[in-house]
C-alpha positions as CSV (number, residue, x, y, z in Angstrom):
1,X,84.1,61.6,192.8
2,X,86.4,63.1,195.4
3,X,88.7,66.2,195.3
4,X,92.1,65.7,196.6
5,X,93.1,68.0,199.5
6,X,95.8,69.4,197.5
7,X,95.2,72.4,195.1
8,X,98.2,73.3,192.9
9,X,99.2,76.3,191.1
10,X,101.4,76.1,187.9
11,X,101.8,78.5,185.0
12,X,99.2,80.9,186.1
13,X,96.5,78.3,186.5
14,X,95.1,76.5,189.6
15,X,94.6,72.7,189.2
16,X,92.0,70.9,191.2
17,X,92.8,67.1,190.9
18,X,90.0,64.5,191.1
19,X,90.1,61.0,192.2
20,X,91.6,59.0,189.3
21,X,93.7,60.6,186.5
22,X,92.0,63.9,185.5
23,X,91.8,67.4,186.7
24,X,90.2,70.8,186.2
25,X,92.2,73.8,185.7
26,X,91.2,77.4,185.9
27,X,93.3,80.5,185.1
28,X,94.1,82.5,188.2
29,X,93.7,85.7,186.1
30,X,90.1,84.9,185.8
31,X,89.8,84.8,189.6
32,X,92.4,87.4,190.8
33,X,92.9,90.3,188.3
34,X,96.7,91.1,188.4
35,X,97.7,87.6,189.2
36,X,99.7,87.4,186.0
37,X,101.7,90.4,186.9
38,X,102.9,89.1,190.2
39,X,106.4,88.3,191.2
40,X,107.6,84.8,191.9
41,X,108.2,85.5,195.5
42,X,104.7,86.7,196.2
43,X,102.7,84.0,194.4
44,X,101.7,82.2,197.7
45,X,100.9,85.8,199.2
46,X,98.4,86.2,196.5
47,X,96.7,82.9,196.9
48,X,96.5,83.3,200.6
49,X,95.2,86.9,200.4
50,X,92.6,85.8,198.0
51,X,91.7,82.7,200.0
52,X,91.3,84.6,203.1
53,X,89.4,87.7,201.7
54,X,87.3,86.1,199.1
55,X,87.1,82.4,200.3
56,X,88.4,80.7,197.2
57,X,86.5,77.5,198.2
58,X,83.0,79.2,198.2
59,X,84.0,80.6,194.7
60,X,85.2,77.5,193.2
61,X,82.9,74.8,194.7
62,X,79.7,75.9,193.1
63,X,81.5,75.6,189.7
64,X,82.9,72.3,190.5
65,X,79.5,71.0,191.9
66,X,77.9,72.1,188.7
67,X,80.6,70.5,186.4
68,X,80.4,67.0,188.6
69,X,76.5,67.1,188.3
70,X,76.5,67.5,184.5
71,X,79.6,65.6,183.5
72,X,80.4,61.9,183.0
73,X,83.6,60.2,184.0
74,X,84.6,58.4,181.0
75,X,87.6,56.3,179.9
76,X,89.6,57.7,177.3
77,X,89.6,55.3,174.3
78,X,93.3,55.9,173.6
79,X,94.8,56.3,177.1
80,X,92.6,53.9,178.9
81,X,92.5,56.4,181.7
82,X,89.5,57.9,183.5
83,X,88.9,61.5,181.9
84,X,86.4,64.3,183.1
85,X,84.4,64.8,179.9
86,X,81.6,67.5,179.5
87,X,80.0,65.5,176.6
88,X,78.9,62.1,176.3
89,X,79.7,60.0,173.0
90,X,76.1,60.2,172.0
91,X,76.3,64.1,172.4
92,X,79.4,64.1,170.6
93,X,78.0,62.3,167.6
94,X,74.9,64.6,167.8
95,X,77.1,67.6,167.7
96,X,79.0,66.5,164.7
97,X,75.9,65.8,162.7
98,X,74.5,69.2,163.5
99,X,77.7,70.8,162.7
100,X,78.5,69.1,159.4
101,X,75.8,70.8,157.3
102,X,77.1,74.2,158.5
103,X,80.6,73.4,157.5
104,X,79.5,72.3,154.0
105,X,77.1,75.3,153.6
106,X,80.1,77.6,154.4
107,X,82.9,76.0,152.5
108,X,81.0,74.2,149.7
109,X,82.0,70.7,148.7
110,X,84.8,70.1,146.1
111,X,83.5,67.5,143.7
112,X,86.1,64.8,142.8
113,X,84.1,61.4,143.2
114,X,87.1,59.0,142.4
115,X,89.2,60.8,145.2
116,X,86.5,61.0,147.7
117,X,85.6,57.3,147.1
118,X,89.3,56.3,147.7
119,X,89.4,58.5,150.8
120,X,86.3,56.8,152.2
121,X,87.6,53.3,151.5
122,X,91.0,54.0,153.1
123,X,89.5,56.1,156.0
124,X,87.0,53.4,156.9
125,X,89.7,50.8,156.8
126,X,91.8,53.0,159.1
127,X,88.8,53.5,161.3
128,X,88.3,49.8,161.8
129,X,91.9,49.4,163.3
130,X,91.6,52.7,165.3
131,X,90.9,53.0,169.1
132,X,87.1,53.7,168.2
133,X,86.4,51.1,165.7
134,X,82.5,51.3,166.2
135,X,82.3,55.0,165.4
136,X,81.1,55.8,162.0
137,X,83.5,58.1,160.4
138,X,82.6,60.8,157.7
139,X,85.0,62.3,155.2
140,X,84.6,65.6,153.2
141,X,86.6,67.5,150.7
142,X,86.2,71.2,151.1
143,X,86.4,73.6,148.1
144,X,88.9,75.9,149.7
145,X,92.7,76.6,148.7
146,X,93.7,77.0,152.3
147,X,96.1,74.2,153.2
148,X,94.6,72.5,156.2
149,X,92.6,69.5,157.5
150,X,90.1,69.5,160.3
151,X,88.3,67.0,162.6
152,X,85.2,67.8,164.7
153,X,83.6,65.7,167.3
154,X,81.4,62.5,166.0
155,X,83.8,61.3,163.5
156,X,83.8,64.1,160.8
157,X,87.1,64.9,158.9
158,X,87.6,67.7,156.5
159,X,90.4,67.9,153.9
160,X,90.7,71.0,151.8
161,X,91.6,70.8,148.1
162,X,94.5,73.0,149.2
163,X,96.1,70.4,151.2
164,X,95.3,67.6,148.7
165,X,96.9,69.4,145.9
166,X,100.2,69.4,148.0
167,X,100.3,65.7,148.8
168,X,102.6,63.7,146.4
169,X,101.5,60.3,147.4
170,X,98.8,58.1,149.1
171,X,101.1,57.7,152.2
172,X,101.4,61.4,152.8
173,X,97.6,61.9,152.6
174,X,96.8,58.9,154.9
175,X,99.3,60.1,157.6
176,X,97.5,63.4,157.8
177,X,94.1,61.5,157.8
178,X,95.3,59.3,160.4
179,X,96.4,62.4,162.5
180,X,92.9,63.8,162.3
181,X,91.3,60.6,163.2
182,X,93.7,60.6,166.2
183,X,92.2,63.8,167.4
184,X,88.8,62.1,167.3
185,X,89.7,58.8,168.8
186,X,91.5,60.6,171.7
187,X,88.6,63.1,171.9
188,X,90.8,66.1,171.6
189,X,88.1,68.2,169.8
190,X,85.6,67.6,172.6
191,X,88.1,68.7,175.2
192,X,89.1,71.7,173.2
193,X,85.5,72.8,172.7
194,X,84.9,72.5,176.5
195,X,87.8,74.9,177.0
196,X,86.8,77.3,174.4
197,X,90.3,77.9,173.2
198,X,89.3,79.7,170.1
199,X,91.7,81.9,168.0
200,X,90.7,85.4,167.2
201,X,90.7,86.7,163.6
202,X,92.0,90.1,163.7
203,X,93.8,90.7,160.4
204,X,92.4,92.1,157.0
205,X,94.9,91.9,154.2
206,X,97.7,92.1,156.8
207,X,96.2,95.1,158.5
208,X,95.2,95.2,162.1
209,X,91.7,96.7,162.4
210,X,91.0,99.0,165.4
211,X,89.9,97.3,168.6
212,X,86.6,99.1,168.5
213,X,85.4,97.6,165.3
214,X,87.4,94.3,164.9
215,X,84.6,92.3,166.8
216,X,82.2,93.1,164.0
217,X,84.4,91.4,161.4
218,X,84.3,88.2,163.2
219,X,80.5,87.8,163.8
220,X,80.1,85.7,160.7
221,X,82.9,83.4,161.7
222,X,81.5,82.5,165.2
223,X,79.8,79.5,163.8
224,X,83.0,78.1,162.6
225,X,84.8,78.4,166.0
226,X,84.9,74.4,166.6
227,X,86.5,73.8,163.2
228,X,89.1,76.4,163.9
229,X,90.3,75.2,167.3
230,X,94.2,75.3,168.0
231,X,95.2,72.0,169.5
232,X,97.7,72.0,172.4
233,X,101.1,70.7,171.6
234,X,100.5,67.5,173.9
235,X,97.4,66.8,171.7
236,X,99.5,67.2,168.5
237,X,102.2,64.8,169.9
238,X,99.5,62.3,170.7
239,X,97.7,62.9,167.2
240,X,101.0,62.4,165.5
241,X,101.6,59.0,167.3
242,X,98.2,57.8,166.5
243,X,98.5,58.9,162.9
244,X,101.6,56.9,162.5
245,X,100.0,53.8,164.2
246,X,97.0,53.9,162.1
247,X,98.8,54.6,158.9
248,X,101.4,51.8,159.7
249,X,98.6,49.3,160.5
250,X,96.9,49.5,157.2
251,X,100.2,48.9,155.4
252,X,101.4,52.5,154.4
253,X,104.8,54.0,155.0
254,X,104.3,56.4,157.7
255,X,107.7,58.1,157.4
256,X,106.2,59.9,154.3
257,X,103.9,61.7,157.0
258,X,107.0,63.4,158.6
259,X,108.2,64.3,154.9
260,X,105.0,66.2,154.3
261,X,105.2,67.9,157.7
262,X,108.7,69.3,156.6
263,X,107.1,70.4,153.3
264,X,104.7,72.5,155.4
265,X,107.3,74.0,157.4
266,X,109.2,75.0,154.4
267,X,106.2,76.6,152.7
268,X,106.3,79.0,155.7
269,X,102.5,79.5,155.5
270,X,100.8,82.5,157.1
271,X,98.7,81.8,160.2
272,X,95.5,82.1,158.0
273,X,94.5,82.5,154.5
274,X,91.4,84.8,154.0
275,X,90.5,84.5,157.7
276,X,90.7,80.6,157.6
277,X,93.6,79.1,159.5
278,X,96.4,77.2,158.0
279,X,97.6,73.7,159.1
280,X,100.5,74.9,161.5
281,X,98.2,77.4,163.2
282,X,95.5,74.9,164.1
283,X,98.2,72.0,164.4
284,X,101.3,73.5,166.2
285,X,104.6,71.7,166.0
286,X,105.0,69.9,169.3
287,X,108.7,69.9,169.0
288,X,111.1,68.1,166.8
289,X,108.0,66.9,164.7
290,X,109.9,65.4,161.9
291,X,112.4,63.2,163.8
292,X,109.6,62.1,166.2
293,X,107.3,61.0,163.4
294,X,110.3,59.2,161.7
295,X,111.2,57.5,164.9
296,X,107.7,56.4,165.8
297,X,107.3,55.0,162.1
298,X,110.4,53.0,162.5
299,X,109.2,51.4,165.8
300,X,105.9,50.4,164.3
301,X,107.6,49.2,161.1
302,X,109.9,47.1,163.1
303,X,107.0,45.8,165.3
304,X,104.6,45.0,162.6
305,X,107.3,43.7,160.3
306,X,105.2,43.7,157.0
307,X,107.1,42.6,153.9
308,X,106.7,46.2,152.3
309,X,105.3,49.5,153.0
310,X,102.9,51.1,150.4
311,X,103.6,54.7,149.1
312,X,101.7,54.8,145.8
313,X,102.8,58.0,144.4
314,X,101.6,57.6,140.6
315,X,98.1,56.4,141.9
316,X,97.6,59.5,144.0
317,X,98.7,61.9,141.4
318,X,96.2,60.5,138.8
319,X,93.4,61.2,141.5
320,X,94.3,64.9,141.7
321,X,94.8,65.3,137.9
322,X,92.7,68.4,137.1
323,X,92.1,69.7,140.6
324,X,91.7,73.5,141.0
325,X,94.7,75.0,142.4
326,X,94.9,78.1,144.5
327,X,92.2,80.7,144.4
328,X,89.3,79.9,142.2
329,X,88.2,83.2,140.5
330,X,84.8,81.8,139.9
331,X,84.4,82.4,143.6
332,X,85.4,86.2,143.5
333,X,88.2,88.2,142.2
334,X,89.4,91.9,142.1
335,X,90.2,93.6,138.8
336,X,90.8,97.3,138.4
337,X,89.2,98.1,142.0
338,X,86.0,96.1,141.2
339,X,85.1,92.9,142.9
340,X,83.7,90.3,140.6
341,X,81.8,87.1,141.7
342,X,81.2,85.0,138.6
343,X,79.3,82.2,140.3
344,X,76.8,84.5,142.1
345,X,76.8,87.1,139.4
346,X,77.3,90.4,141.1
347,X,79.9,93.1,141.5
348,X,80.8,96.1,143.4
349,X,83.5,98.7,143.5
350,X,86.6,98.4,146.0
351,X,87.8,101.8,147.5
352,X,91.0,102.7,146.3
353,X,93.9,101.6,148.6
354,X,91.6,99.3,150.9
355,X,92.7,95.8,151.5
356,X,90.2,93.1,150.7
357,X,90.0,89.6,152.1
358,X,87.5,87.2,150.2
359,X,86.6,84.1,152.3
360,X,83.9,81.5,151.8
361,X,81.8,83.3,154.5
362,X,82.1,86.9,153.8
363,X,84.1,89.6,152.1
364,X,86.0,92.1,154.2
365,X,87.5,95.4,153.3
366,X,89.6,97.8,155.4
367,X,91.5,101.0,154.8
368,X,95.3,101.4,155.5
369,X,94.7,103.1,158.8
370,X,92.5,100.3,160.0
371,X,89.8,102.8,161.3
372,X,86.9,101.3,159.4
373,X,85.5,98.0,158.1
374,X,83.2,97.0,155.3
375,X,81.5,93.5,155.6
376,X,79.6,91.7,152.7
377,X,78.0,88.6,153.2
378,X,74.7,86.6,152.4
379,X,71.6,86.1,154.6
380,X,69.6,82.9,154.8
381,X,66.4,84.7,155.8
382,X,63.3,84.3,153.7
383,X,62.6,88.2,153.0
384,X,64.4,91.2,152.6
385,X,62.9,92.8,155.9
386,X,63.9,89.6,157.8
387,X,67.3,89.9,156.4
388,X,67.7,93.4,157.5
389,X,66.4,92.8,161.0
390,X,68.2,89.7,161.7
391,X,71.5,91.2,160.6
392,X,71.3,94.3,162.6
393,X,70.2,92.3,165.7
394,X,73.0,90.1,165.4
395,X,75.3,93.0,165.4
396,X,73.3,94.4,168.3
397,X,73.1,97.8,166.6
398,X,70.2,100.3,167.4
399,X,68.5,101.5,164.2
400,X,68.5,105.1,163.9
401,X,67.1,105.5,160.3
402,X,65.9,103.0,157.7
403,X,64.4,103.5,154.4
404,X,63.3,101.2,151.4
405,X,64.9,101.9,148.0
406,X,66.0,100.4,144.6
407,X,69.7,99.9,143.7
408,X,70.4,98.9,139.9
409,X,67.0,97.4,139.6
410,X,67.2,95.5,142.9
411,X,64.8,96.1,145.9
412,X,67.0,97.3,148.8
413,X,66.9,98.7,152.4
414,X,69.3,101.4,153.7
415,X,69.8,101.7,157.5
416,X,71.8,103.9,159.7
417,X,72.6,102.6,163.1
418,X,74.8,102.6,166.0
419,X,76.1,101.1,169.3
420,X,77.3,102.6,172.5
421,X,79.4,100.5,174.8
422,X,81.8,100.9,177.7
423,X,85.5,100.0,177.1
424,X,86.1,97.4,180.1
425,X,89.7,98.4,180.5
426,X,89.4,102.1,180.5
427,X,85.5,102.6,181.5
428,X,85.2,105.2,178.8
429,X,82.2,105.2,176.4
430,X,82.7,104.4,172.9
431,X,80.2,104.5,170.0
432,X,80.3,102.6,166.6
433,X,78.2,103.8,163.7
434,X,77.2,101.9,160.9
435,X,75.7,102.2,157.5
436,X,74.0,99.1,156.1
437,X,72.5,97.9,152.8
438,X,70.4,94.8,152.2
439,X,69.7,93.7,148.6
440,X,67.2,91.3,147.2
441,X,68.5,89.6,144.0
442,X,65.6,87.5,143.0
443,X,65.2,85.8,146.5
444,X,69.0,85.7,147.3
445,X,69.7,88.3,150.0
446,X,72.9,90.1,150.4
447,X,74.1,92.2,153.4
448,X,76.5,95.1,153.5
449,X,77.8,96.8,156.6
450,X,80.2,99.8,156.8
451,X,81.4,100.5,160.3
452,X,83.6,103.1,162.1
453,X,84.0,104.8,165.4
454,X,81.6,107.7,165.5
455,X,84.4,110.3,165.4
456,X,85.4,108.8,162.1
457,X,82.0,108.2,160.5
458,X,81.7,111.5,158.5
459,X,84.9,110.6,156.6
460,X,84.0,107.1,155.8
461,X,80.2,107.2,155.2
462,X,80.7,108.5,151.7
463,X,83.1,105.7,151.0
464,X,80.6,103.1,152.3
465,X,77.9,104.8,150.4
466,X,79.8,104.7,147.0
467,X,80.5,101.0,147.3
468,X,77.0,99.8,148.4
469,X,75.0,102.0,146.2
470,X,76.9,100.6,143.2
471,X,76.3,97.0,143.9
472,X,75.1,95.5,140.7
473,X,74.5,92.3,138.7
474,X,77.4,90.9,136.8
475,X,76.3,90.2,133.0
476,X,79.5,90.7,131.0
477,X,80.6,87.4,129.5
478,X,84.3,88.2,129.5
479,X,84.0,88.7,133.4
480,X,81.8,85.8,133.9
481,X,83.6,83.1,131.9
482,X,87.0,83.0,134.0
483,X,88.5,79.7,134.9
484,X,90.8,78.7,137.8
485,X,94.4,77.3,137.5
486,X,94.5,73.4,137.8
487,X,96.8,70.7,138.7
488,X,97.8,68.5,135.6
489,X,99.9,65.3,135.6
490,X,102.5,65.0,133.1
491,X,104.9,62.3,132.0
492,X,108.8,63.0,131.8
493,X,109.7,62.2,128.3
494,X,113.5,62.4,128.6
495,X,115.7,61.7,131.6
496,X,117.5,64.7,133.2
497,X,116.8,67.3,135.8
498,X,113.6,68.7,137.1
499,X,114.5,71.9,135.4
500,X,115.0,70.1,132.0
501,X,111.6,68.4,132.4
502,X,109.7,71.7,133.2
503,X,111.5,73.5,130.4
504,X,110.3,70.6,128.0
505,X,106.6,71.1,129.2
506,X,106.6,74.7,128.5
507,X,106.7,76.0,132.2
508,X,107.9,79.6,132.3
509,X,111.2,80.3,134.4
510,X,109.4,82.5,137.0
511,X,107.1,79.3,137.8
512,X,109.8,76.8,138.0
513,X,110.4,77.1,141.7
514,X,106.7,76.9,142.6
515,X,106.1,73.9,140.3
516,X,109.3,72.1,141.6
517,X,108.1,72.7,145.3
518,X,104.6,71.4,144.4
519,X,106.3,68.2,143.7
520,X,108.7,68.4,146.7
521,X,111.5,68.4,144.5
522,X,114.8,70.6,143.8
523,X,115.2,71.9,140.2
524,X,118.4,70.0,140.3
525,X,116.9,66.6,141.1
526,X,117.3,63.9,138.5
527,X,114.2,62.3,137.0
528,X,114.0,59.2,134.9
529,X,112.1,58.7,131.7
530,X,108.5,57.9,132.5
531,X,108.3,59.7,135.9
532,X,105.0,61.6,136.7
533,X,105.1,65.3,137.8
534,X,102.5,68.0,138.7
535,X,102.4,71.1,136.7
536,X,100.1,74.1,137.1
537,X,97.8,74.8,134.1
538,X,96.8,78.5,133.5
539,X,93.9,79.7,131.7
């Protein structure tokens, strides 16, 4: 491979073009601090000065040489063009197989065998007509209320129960499945992983945690970075086109894919839910998505000229009848400032006024001023001592004091620790102090950290202590035997409006907008006798 003589700068990035149709880009800010603040008129001056003073070629060429030594020049399965790829297909498949158990251990699998079986049948049918027909595809349903779908290298596609509850027909679901398959066939995930474009999780209950401690709240999420990659708008446009193509080729109406995208826009979702990104944050709108998908679908329908296009509303609704909807209290809930976890059978107090964020990976709590953070999670270590040592090492905390104790009948370790580091932007030293507790609940190990700046620690340490020292087993039947809300499929008995139907089914007025939206309907829409609709059943 040869590098062309031209080195271009565009949008704060420097591009090195190789022979063929691929290139490497490096942000100028990484090479020349202050470059992003330059004026348009002195851009070439910046480059010339850096080239002369620091010898840009001597800086970049070792990087390029290493990349070319360890990379392979591959043909992109979708575009047919040569592409610089830092991972072979064999490595990609191995990465997916290693990553999948981590994903499932983190989120848990939602058990719905009929639905999963149907997804596998249709997904494999789609895979055979995709641009990578020999790749083995794997489909998973994640036990998460977050509305999203993910694809990782090696053919692994994940759909949350949250997004499956929002679909109203098979065509919508397969459109999104085809979109995720498009990311795999075009190798977008591999490319994104190489670029390490990973979003940061900075909020707890809408509060921004102070910069000194926010990094500690993210340590347990680091293993999920590949799952949470945010694709570029160019990647999204390509995945949309591929999703339309694959959905159409197996006979489904890909226009329904556009309808579902519009539902997502209308939902006005937050960027994340309990620290897990939602669909539009990881799959940004490439621009005029609704009309573009409709247009692409029309082209494929005209080209394929099938006699009809499948939607299958009723069949899909039957598949999700009884699905858990929204948060599952069995995985944790707060009542009167106590956090209860019925499945794991523990409880602990939540400081008054603190925001709490419960994710599948950890529980995080922060006060209104954002100057402290409490993290609760589990450890996979085999002993209490190992759990304590591993957790403190992972946070790179220096132990100042540690003691063994007993908390509500459970063996425990309490530790005081700290970390001093230099702020790279100001040069000043900053010290974080931490109180940690580790619990052994009959071989299940729990980890609690309370962190704040050293100057605030005396104020927050009693709060940390009250929460951690009151960690206890949950035994009360009334708190253990909680049930989630579920999707139920009902038949409209009499023709009329959606509002009329919901009233006849006993839906309360304050729930009607939510239930109508769940069906992608307006309350004034007309329904005929025998129409199936989704309702939300409370326990």
